[in-house]
N, C-alpha and C positions, 0 to 999 in steps of 0.2 A: 503494501500500499504505501504510493508515493503523495505527498501533499507537494501539489504544484501550484504555486500561487506568485503571481508576478508582481502585485500592485499594493499588497497590505502593507501597512505600517508595521515595523519589527515589534511593537508591544502585542499587536493584534496577531501575526504571524505565529510568535511563539505561543500564544493562547491555544491555536489550533495545533501547533506541533505537540503541545502537551496534550490535548484532545487525543489526537492520533497516536501518542504512546500509549496511553490507557488502553483504547481500544486493541492495539496489539498485544499489551501484555495481557487482556482478558479475552483473548481470539478463541482459546479453545482448540486451536490446530495451528500447525505450523505458518507463521506469519512474519514478514520483515516490514519494518518501518523505516520510511526513508523522506529526508527533506529536500527538494529541488534546490540546488546551486548553493545553499546556505549552509556552509560548515560550522558557523558560529550559533546558528539556530539547532543544527542537528545536535552539536556538544552540548548545549543547555538544556534539550528536551530529551537527551538519552537515546536518538534515534541514528541512524546512518544516513547517508549523503548519497544524491545521484547529481553527478557533474557534467556539464554540458563542455563544449571544446574550448569556450571561452573564458573558464569558470577557473578555480585553483586545481593545479595538476592533483592527479591522484595520489602520488607521493607525498605531497603536502598536506593534504587531508589525513593521510594515514598518521602523519605525524602528530597531529593535533586531537584526533580522533582518539578513545580509548581501544584497547586491543580488542578483537573481536567485532567493532562497529562495521557492518556491511556498507561498501563503497562501489558504487556502479558508476560507469561513464558512458555518454552518447558519443557515436562517431557516426559520419554522414556520407563516407565515401570508403571504398575498399581498403584503400592504402591506411587512411586513418586506423581503421579497424583492425588490420594488420600491425600496426604501431601500439595500438592498445593492448592487444594480446600478449606482446612482448614485453609490457610493461606489468610486473608483479604486483602493484599497489592495489588494483581494483578486484572486486569479487565477481563482477560480470561485465559484459560490453554490450551497449546497446548499439543496435543499426537501423538507419532510417532517415527519413519516412519511406517505407516499403511502398506504401500508397498514397494517394492526394488525401491530405489531413487538415482538418479545420482548426487544429491547433497548432501546427506547421507549417504555416503558409510562405514562410520565407524561403524554404526550399522545394525545389521539385521532388515527384517521387521517384527512388530510386529503383523500385521493382524488384521482382522476386528474384531474377536472375543474378543482379548484384548482391542480395542477400544470401545467395547459395555461393558466390563467390567469397563473400566475408565469411561463412562458416566452414569452408575448408580449411582454413588457417588457423580454428578456434582452439585455445587452450583452456578456456574455462566456458562457463556459460553465456550463451549468445540470446539477446533479446531481441526481438523484432518491435520496432516502434512505428507509429504513424499511420491512419487510417486502417488499422486494424478493426474488425469486427468477428463477433462469433462465428460468422459464416465462412471467414477468411483463414481462421485458425489452422485448419489444416493444411492450407497451401503453405503458410510461413513455416510451419513444422516440418512439411514435406521437403521444403529448401535447405532446412539445416538449423532452424532456429530452435533452441531448447525451450524458450518461453514467449509470451507476447504480453506487451502493455497495451492497455486500451483507455480511453476517456470518452470519445463521442460511442465509441460502441457499446459502452455501459450506460450511457444516458440516453440512447436513442429512445424515442418517442416516451420519455419518462417512465419506463418500464426498467428500472435498474434490477430489482429483484429478478424478474424473469430474464432479461439479458445475462445477469451473473451466472444463472442457472444454466443458461445454454452454453455459455463459455466455459464453463466447469465441466459439463457435462461432455463436450467435445473432448477437452483432455482425458476425462475418463475412459471415454471409450478407446483410448489407446494405451491405457494403463491398466485398467482392471479388466483382464482376460481371464478366460475360462467359464467355470460354473458357479453360479451363486445360489445355495440353496437357503430359503427362508423356513426357520423351524420354530416352533413354539406353541403355546397352549392354544385351543380353539378361540375364533373371535378375536384373536389378537391383531388382524389385518394383514395375514400374510398374502394371500390372495389378490388385494386391492392394491396393498403396498409393492408387492412382487410385480404385477402388471406395469405399474406405473416405472417401477425401476427397470425395468427390460425396455419399455417404451424410451426412457431417458438414455439408455445405452445401446439402443438400437440392435437389440439382439431378441431371440427367441423366447417366449414366456410359456412356462408349462405349469397347471395345476394338476398334481398328481390325483387328488379325488375327483376333479372333473373328468379326468382321462379314464380314471377307472368306470366312472357311470357311463360315458360315452362307450365305452368298449363293451360294456356288459350290458347297456339299456335299462340300467336299474338305479334307483338312487343308493347311495349309501346306508341310509337307513334300511331300505329292504334289503340289500347285501348282508346286513348285520342280522337281521331277523332271519333271513332264509339260511344263511351258511354259518352263521357266529362269526365272533371277532377273529378267530385264529384263521379263518380262510381268507377274510379281507385283508389281514396282514401280510398274507402270503401273495396277494394281487398286489398290494401297495409295493412290498419288496421288489417284486417282477417290473413293475412300473417304474420305480426308482433305478434299477439297473438300466433299464433302456435308456434312460437319459444321456448315458455315456454316448449315444450315437450322434449327439449334440456339440459339437466341439464348445459353443459357447451357449449360455441359457440362464435364465433365472427361474428357479424351481421353487413354486409352493408346495409344501409338505402338508401331510394330515397333522392333526394334534399329537396323535401318539406315534407318529413315523419315528423321531429320535430317540425314544423311549426305547427301541430295540437295538441291541449291540450290533447286530449285522448291518442294519441300516445306518448306526453311525461309523462305522468302519468303511461303507460304501461311499458315504457323503466326504469322508475324510480323503478317501483316494480318490473321488472324482471331482471335488472342488472345496470350497468353504461354506460353512455352516454359520448363518447369522440367526442370532435368537431375537426376535421380537418379544420383550417381556413387559405384558402389561399386567396393573393389579387385578385382584381378584374381582373387586368391585366393578372394575371397567368391563371384564368379560360377562359378569352376570347382568349388568346392563344391557350390554349388546346383544344377550342371548335371550331377553326378556320376551315373550311369545314367540319365540322360534320353536319348530317341531321336527327340523330336520336333522338334528344332531342326537345320534343313536347313543351317545354316552353322557347325554345331559337329562338329567330329572329333576332335579332340584339344587339349592344352593349348598346344602350339606354335602350331597354326593359329589357335587364339582368341586367343593374345595378339599375334599378327600384327594380325588383325581389330581387336582394341580398339586397338591403336596407331594403325591407318589411320584409325579413325573419330574419336579423342579429339579432334583438332583442330576436327572439327565439332560435337561436343557441346558445346565451350567457348564456343561462340556463343550458347549459349541464354542468354535475359534472366535467368533464375534458376537458381543451382546450389546443391544440397543435397547435402553429402558425408556419405557413409554409412559406417559402419565393419561393418556388417552384424550386430550384436548388438542393434539396435535393433528393438522390437516395431511392429507395423503402425502403432498409435497414436501411438507416438513418432515415426515417420517421417512420418506426417499431420501431427503438431504443427509438425515443421521444415517442412514444405513450405509450411503455411498461415502461420505467422509470418514466412518468407522472402517470401512474397508481401503480407504486410503490411508489411514493412520497405521492399520495393519501393515501394510506394504512398505511404508515407510520405515516402521520398525526392522520389517525383515530387511529392508534393503541396507 
């Protein structure tokens, strides 16, 4: 997150920088805060700095800022980018404007070919800048950029949250590979949230219970009544194993799927288990008036089943705690961020 403000008085700029520093510290996810141009304000607020070609040299800023403070530099030609990569003082090098930009009007667009040329000699992260929108992210990454900076692309249409989701999801489609299995108790939102996560990642969605109903022509309740739970669990395990035919997918499992050791081992082999963990009160409220759940007969029985399965749910690789008040997209956000954090730790 970069504070880019060319005209504020110093006192007001410092207030904004302090506010950014507070946001960065409380982000709950990997986040870097930078002040554009102003090394003095960065030092006073405890942030890093992003330097233009006419600002202090990165080496001078490194001498002034505390150890570990992030420093980035902007470049506007392939030659300048190569010189910046040879200078060890910065943490990343920005290149652009790649496209026509509303905030970088003094320079013509350099284009994707120039970006690719700059990327060939990079020795640290390369950030594409200028005219970047969520729809253009794949282009700049394919050209060799490691990340991208956006202003207008985020502000477009006043839909900042929507645009930010689109940008983040573009990155996630490249980094979150393989199969994702949503596990947890009944009525925690596995199907609804799983379908939304699949849409945002651009991959197939599979609901195991729905697939069993489609293949058998019978509801889950009828299958339980006719054949018993053991027979149903065999069907469930077979359909779960069948998801191996999909290289990438989001799979919503049944409430009892993860309670079986064989299923836990299969999911661990095939992908990553994400637990949607909602309180019992939320589950009871969502099930009020429902008649399609074969293992729900009342609150007392439900609480006993919830307690019996809880130790198995806690074995999931990723856990997302829910209050029940989240929107579908907010829950999907938490699932995706949790997966990113897991990937970051593994890396």
